[in-house]
N, C-alpha and C positions, 0 to 999 in steps of 0.2 A: 247380059240377059240372065235373069234368074229363072230357076225351074219352079213350077207351081207344085206345092206340096199337096199330098192326098189326104192326110189326116191332121186333126187339130188337137190341141190340149184337152185332155179328159175324154177323148173318144175311147170307146172300148174296142179293142182289137184282138185278133187271134194270130198267134205266131204259127204260120202254116206248117213248118217242119215239126213242131212239137204238139200242136193242137192246144197249147196253153193260152188262156185269155189274160189280158192285162189292160192297163190304162195308160194312154199316152201322157207322159209328164214333161217331155222336152223333145226338141228336134234340132238338128243342125244340117246345113247343106254340105254335102260331100261332092266329089268330082262328078259323079253320074246321077245325082239325085239327092234324096234326103235320108238321114239315119235318125231313127226315133229312139228316145229313151222310154222304155216300156216298164211300168211297175207291175210285176206279176199279180194276178188276181187274188192270190192267197194272202195279200195284205203286207208283204214285206216292204220295208222302206227303200229297198235298193232298186235301181233301174238297170235294165239290160239294153244294150245298144242293138237295134235291129234295123236292117235296111228296109226301105219302103216296099220293095217287091217281095219281101218275106212276110208281109202282114196283109190281113184282110179285115175289113170293117165289120164289127158285130153290132155296134150301136153308136149313133151320133150323140155326142155329149149335149145334154140339155134340150133334146128334141121334145116336141110336145107329144101328147097322147095320140095325136092323129097319125104319128109316124112320118109326118112330112116336115122337113127342115130345109131352110135356105141358108147356105153358108157362102160367104165371100172370103176367099183366101187370096191375099196379095203377095 
Protein backbone atom coordinates (compact mmCIF):
# COMPACT_ATOMS: atom_id res chain seq x y z
CA UNK A 1 0.00 0.00 0.00
CA UNK A 2 1.44 3.37 -0.97
CA UNK A 3 1.11 6.53 1.07
CA UNK A 4 -0.69 9.46 -0.55
CA UNK A 5 1.57 12.48 -0.94
CA UNK A 6 0.46 15.96 0.07
CA UNK A 7 2.39 18.19 -2.36
CA UNK A 8 2.98 18.07 -6.12
CA UNK A 9 5.71 19.27 -8.46
CA UNK A 10 5.97 23.09 -8.64
CA UNK A 11 3.80 23.71 -5.55
CA UNK A 12 5.10 26.66 -3.54
CA UNK A 13 5.72 25.56 0.04
CA UNK A 14 7.12 26.98 3.27
CA UNK A 15 9.64 25.12 5.42
CA UNK A 16 8.03 25.45 8.86
CA UNK A 17 11.26 25.49 10.87
CA UNK A 18 12.99 28.26 8.87
CA UNK A 19 10.02 30.10 7.36
CA UNK A 20 11.75 29.97 3.97
CA UNK A 21 9.59 29.44 0.88
CA UNK A 22 10.53 27.27 -2.06
CA UNK A 23 9.22 25.21 -4.96
CA UNK A 24 8.73 21.43 -4.90
CA UNK A 25 10.98 19.97 -7.60
CA UNK A 26 11.06 16.28 -6.66
CA UNK A 27 9.78 13.78 -4.12
CA UNK A 28 10.40 10.23 -3.02
CA UNK A 29 8.68 7.86 -0.64
CA UNK A 30 10.44 7.18 2.65
CA UNK A 31 9.50 4.71 5.38
CA UNK A 32 6.91 6.91 7.07
CA UNK A 33 5.83 9.24 4.28
CA UNK A 34 7.36 11.42 1.59
CA UNK A 35 10.49 13.53 1.43
CA UNK A 36 10.43 16.48 -0.96
CA UNK A 37 13.21 18.17 -2.89
CA UNK A 38 12.54 21.86 -2.36
CA UNK A 39 14.34 24.55 -4.39
CA UNK A 40 14.68 27.64 -2.21
CA UNK A 41 12.77 30.70 -3.43
CA UNK A 42 15.91 32.75 -3.85
CA UNK A 43 16.47 31.01 -7.19
CA UNK A 44 19.34 28.65 -6.37
CA UNK A 45 19.46 25.56 -8.56
CA UNK A 46 20.02 23.28 -5.56
CA UNK A 47 17.32 21.30 -3.77
CA UNK A 48 16.96 20.65 -0.06
CA UNK A 49 15.41 17.37 1.14
CA UNK A 50 12.52 18.16 3.50
CA UNK A 51 10.11 15.68 5.15
CA UNK A 52 6.42 16.22 4.39
CA UNK A 53 5.47 17.14 7.97
CA UNK A 54 8.02 20.00 7.91
CA UNK A 55 6.24 21.75 5.00
CA UNK A 56 3.07 23.75 4.59
CA UNK A 57 1.43 24.74 1.32
CA UNK A 58 1.65 28.38 0.24
CA UNK A 59 0.24 28.07 -3.29
CA UNK A 60 -0.91 25.18 -5.48
CA UNK A 61 1.00 25.05 -8.75
CA UNK A 62 -0.94 26.26 -11.78
CA UNK A 63 -4.15 27.02 -9.89
CA UNK A 64 -6.52 29.48 -11.51
CA UNK A 65 -7.20 33.02 -10.39
CA UNK A 66 -10.29 31.74 -8.59
CA UNK A 67 -8.03 30.13 -6.00
CA UNK A 68 -9.86 26.84 -6.55
CA UNK A 69 -7.94 23.84 -7.84
CA UNK A 70 -8.74 20.15 -8.10
CA UNK A 71 -5.82 17.77 -7.83
CA UNK A 72 -5.74 14.01 -8.18
CA UNK A 73 -2.69 12.40 -6.63
CA UNK A 74 -2.23 8.69 -7.12
